[in-house]
N, C-alpha and C positions, 0 to 999 in steps of 0.2 A: 690263807685268812678266807673265810665265808661271809659273805655278806647276804642274807636272805631278806630282801626288803620287801614291804608290802606293797599293796596294789589297790587299786580303785575296784569294787564289786559294781555290778551291774543295775540300773535302776529297776524298780516294780510297781505294782501299782499302787502301793502304799506309799512311796515316795522315793527319795533319791537313795542310790547305793551309799555303801559304806567306803569312807576314805581310807587310805591307807590300813586296809584291812590283812589280816594275817597271810602269809602264802599258803596258796593250796597245797603245798609239800607238806604233807603231814600236819596242816596247820601249824608250821612254825612260827614264832616269833623273832620280832629282828634283835638281834643281840645288840644292847645300849652302846651307843657310839662309845661313849667314855670308857666302856669295858676294851672295846677293839681297839682304841687310843692308848690305852695302858699295855696291852698285848704284843703289839704290832707297831712299825715304824710308821705309821700315818696319822693324818689330819683330817678330818671333814671338815672342810669349810663351809659346806652347806649341807642342810637336811631338812628338805622343808615340802609343803603340799604343791603337786603340779595344779595350779591353780586353771579349771577349764578344761583339763584333760579329760572328762566324762563325757563330753558332748554337750551339746545343747538340746532342749527338751521341757515338757512339761514335768518329767522324772528323769533327773539326769543321772548317768553313773558315776560312783563315785570317783573322788581324785587320786590319782597316784602320787609320786614322790619324786621330787627332785632329789639328786645327793652329788655331791663334788668331794672327791676322794685326792688328797696332796699326799704323795709318797715322800716321806721325810729325808730317807736316806737309801742307798743302796740302789739296787735295781730289782726290776718285779716283773712279771708277768700275769696277764690277766685275760679270763674268759669269762663272758655275760651268756649266762642263760635265762631266755626270756621269750616270751609270745608277743605278735603284733609288731615285730620289727618292720615290716612294710607297711601293713594297712591296720588301721585301728579296728575296735570292735565295732561291729556293725549298730548302728540305729535302727529302731525299728517304729513302726506307726507314725514315721513323720521325725522321729528325732534325729540328731545328726549322729555321725560315727565319732567314738571317742579317737584319744590321741595315740601315736605311734610311740613305741619306745624309740629311745635313741641313745647313742653312746659316743662319747667325743674325748678322746685322747689328745692330752697337750703336753709335746715333748720338744725340746728346743725351739722353743717359741712359736710352732706350729701346731695346727689343729688338725687332726687325722680321724676320719669318721668311719671305722670300720664297716664291713660289710654284713649284713644278718644272714649267717649261712646256713643257719639249721633249716631253713625253707628251701634253700636253693636248687633250683632242680636238677643242675648238674652234679651236686653231691648226691642227692637222692637217686640219680641215675646209677651213679658210680658205687654207691651202696647197694641198690638193688641188682645191679648186673653182678655184685661180688657175692650175691646173697647174703647180708649181713645187715642184722636190726639195728639202728642209730642207739635204740634206748640202751640196747646191750654194751654197745660202744660207750656210750656216757655214764654207764654204772661202772665200767671197768675203771675209765679215766677218773672218775669220782673217788675210788678206792685208791687210787695212787696218792692220794694227799697225805701231807708229812708236815708237822708231826700227828700222830692219830692219839689223840687224848683230848679229855675234857669234852667241851661243848662243839669241838670240831667233829669228835665222833657222833655225837648224839644227833647234829644238823646233816652230816654227810650221810648218815644210815638214813634218815627220812628221804633224803634225796637219790638215793641209791633205790630204796624201795618204792618211791615212786615212778621212776625208768623203769625196774621189774615190771611194775602193775600195768605199763603202757607195750609191753614187749609180748612175744610168743612165749615165755616161759613164766608167765605171772603166776601159774599156779605150780610149778616144780620148784619146789624149794631145794633139792637135790644140786638142779642146774644154778640155780641162783648161787648157793655157795661157790659151785665150779667159778663162775662169772667175777664174783668178789674174791676168790684166792687168786685168780690170775692179776686182776688188779693189784693185788698186794705184792704177789710175784714181781709185778712190772716196778712198783714203788721199792722194793728192797734192790732189785737189779740195777735201778738208778743209781742208787747209792753206793753200792758196791762196785759198780762197775768203772767208775774213773779212778779208783784206789787199787783197781787190780790191772791196770795197764803198762806199771812201772814200779821203779824203784823208789826208795824212798823220796830221793832228791826232788822226783817228779811229785809225788804225794804231796810233799810240803809245798812245793811250788803252788799246787790245786788250792793247797788248804789257806796259802796267802793271798789267792787271787779270790776264793771267796769270803775271806775276811775283810779285803779291800772293798770288794760290791757292797757288802754288808755294814758297812761302815765300822766294823769293828777296830777296838784300840788293838795294837799289835800283842798288848799284854797277854791277848785272851785267845790267841790262834791255838795255842797249843793245847790248853785249858779246855774249850770248847771242842775242839777235836775228838779229845778222849773222852768227853761228854757223849760225843756224838757216837761213837764206836759202842761204847759201854751201853747206851741206850739200844740201839738196834739189836746186839749180842745177847742183852739180860733180858729185853721186853719181846723178841721177835724171834726167838732161837730157830725155832722149828724151819720158819722161810727163809732165813739166812743159810741154814743147813740145805735147803732146797737149791736155793741160788748157788750156794758154793759148790755144791756137789756136780752143777751142768755148766762150770768152768773148765777149762784146761787146768792142768795141775799148775802149770808154771804161774798163772794167775791166780790161783789160791793162795800160792806161795807168796806171790807179791802184795796181796790184800793183808793177808796175816802179819807178813814180815814189817809191812806198812804200820800196823796196828801196833806193834811191840815197840817199833821206832817212835810212835807219838807219846807212848807209855813213857819210854825210856828219857823222852826230852821233859815230860813233866816231872818226874823224880828229880832229873836236873835243876827243875826251876824251883821245885819245892827245897833242895839242898841250899840253892842260891838266897831263897827268901830266909831259911835259918839264917844264913850269915850275916844278912840286913840287919835281921830284926834281934838275934841275940848277941853276935858280936859287933854289930854297930859300925859295919864297914863302910867306911867314906866311899863317895864316887868325886873324883877331882877331873873339875873341867880344866884343861890346858892349851895356852895359844902354842900353834906349831910355827918356830921360827925355823929351826936348822933344817938341813938338806934330810931326807928319811932315808934310811937303808932299805935293801932289797927286803929284809926280813919285816920292817913295819909295813912296808908296800903291798906285801902279801897278805898281812893281818889287814890291813883295811880293805882289801879286795874281798878278801873273804867274809867280813862283816858286809860291806856294800851287796854282795850277791844273796845276801839273807833278804834282802827287800823285796817286796813282789816287782816284777819286772817293769810295769807300766811306772814304777815312780824311780827307775833306775834312768835317769836323764843323760848322763854321760856314759852309758854301759860300753859302746864300741870303743871308745878312748878315754877310759877312765884313768889311767896310769899317767898319761899324759896331760890330762887335765889337772893331776894333783901337781905335775913339775911345771905348771904354767904359773909364771911370777905373779899374775895377778888373782890367781886364786886364793880364797881365805879360807883357811882350813884351822878346825880346832879338834881336840881328841877328849875322849872321855876314858879317865885311868882307874883304876882300882887302888885304892890305901892313899895312892900320894902320886906327885907328876912323875914317878919312875914306873910306875905300876902297871900293869898290864893293860893293854888298849880293848875297849867293850863298846867304843863307840865314836862317833865324829860328828861335826855338822861341817860341809862344805857348799862354796858358793862362788860367785864371781861377778864380774859385771853383766848386766841384762844381755849387752851385746854378745857377748859368747853363747848365748843359748838360742835353740830355735824349736818351739815348742808344737810348730806344725798345727797349729788351733786357727780356728775362724775369729780370729781377733787379733789385733795389734796393740801393744802396750803404748802409750801415747808418749811414755819415755824414754823408748827404744830409740837411740841414735843420740841422745843429750848427754850419755856418760855419765848419771846423776843417781843410778839406780845399780844396786847388787841383787842377784837373784839367789836366794837359799833352796838349795834341794832338799828333799825331805830328810831329814835326821835320820841315821842308821845306827841301831844299837844292836848288839848280839842279841841274839836269842836266851830268854832267862832273864836278863837286865831291865826289861821294860818294866814300867810301874813304880819306880825308884827316884822319879823326877829328874833323873840325867838328861832326857830331852829338854825339858825347860831350863838345866842350867847352860847346856849347850846354846840354845838358842840366845839366850839372855848374854853370855858371853860372843857369840857370834855378830850379835847387835852393836854391842860396844867395840868390837873391831872394825864393822862396816862404818860406824858413826866416826870413827879416828881418824878413818883414811878419807874422810870428805863427802862422803856420798850424802845425798838426801834422802833417799827412800831405798828400802827393802821390800822385795815382793817374794809369794812363793805360794805353793798352792796348800791346801787342807782341807780336811771334812768340814760342812758347812756349819754344823752344830759347834766343833772346835773354834772356829773363825767367829760365830756368833758369841762366843764364851769370852774370848780375847775381846771383842769390841766394847761389852760391858766393863771391862777393867782398862780399858785404853780407847782413848777418843781418837788417835790417831792410827786405828785399824780401820780399813775400809775395804768392802767388797770392790774388786774391779770387771770382775766375770764371772756368771755363776752358770754351771753345767748339769742340766737335768737330762736323765734322772740319777747320774752319778751322785750329784752334791759333791763332787770333789773341783773345789772353787779355788780361784786365783784372787789373791789379796794384796793388799800395799800396806805397807806402815811408814808413815811420815816418821822420820828421824829428829 
């Protein structure tokens, strides 16, 4: 997401400067915040004029803008391109200097002010010693942006052209194309690289981690992965071929095999969807009462390992935890109570779990709370309300055993939705920027 904000223009003999004027990067206009909020997981909590930032005087400079952007889910990286990060625009004829650009990053209840590096003398020296033009580096980095569509293309091209106009190749269109292509090459390399390093198991784990960090519902992991690969291969085929040709043979094979693997999984998902839509195949949640056979334990372990690793709270002792008499377990089966297992919900007394986080649940040690681990459902079977059925059955079991509370982790948007429907749901601890929060339900 690119935010090209306005700024204050200098004052002149006929009056004050323009406030929140168009960026000088190709006279780019700021994209409406409503549009950015619709397309990206962000919330603009403030967008206002920076009063007094033009400096005092008879003819003042125009005001710049203040804006505060909140990341609503997932994780993100940010870079800010600006001038006057250390000293404001100089006043003349007795007028005072204008305001300094500042960036404040709030994370985990702490505020961090990153240094303004573009004018840093050490950076400048390193670039000079290496005979590198910083404008060309910025142009290359700008072309690595993804996805390369719509307004992103328009705004980024203006940005790149502005860098070229300040560089040593401002009149050399051929070399400008070379550096654009280099940025594009790096963008494709970044997207291909991770999926060429290992087999499909590693590729799937990477996709799950990306989905978790982006707050995707598990039902979208395979579907969006296929779209990701198809978009790259169909819309950027020449550059993809160049990147793949530069990889060792075994890495090319890994990447292409992984694409085939995701497409096969997507076909399986469509077949499963047809079973539910046309055949009315029921999902049946069942309370587990009897001792589990080794075959059933193997099935549960296989489903459990499909969860992203951060959600595997008992990864090191899963089988042992299943056998613990205080563990609460119910399963999701196809067809009837004897059908094939495709998911389960599992949890136990809060005291059995150590989250290794920077907070302590006030109910720990009171033996009145059960922790529900993230629900595990086999790939292809998400999106048919099986998870909701498992959670409801689990809560009934917890309540029948005399517990007063149930806690768990979920994405913030999911918890907010549950709070709207159930006044007994409360946040206990919010974690930013992950938005993977800890909540409590009073039973």
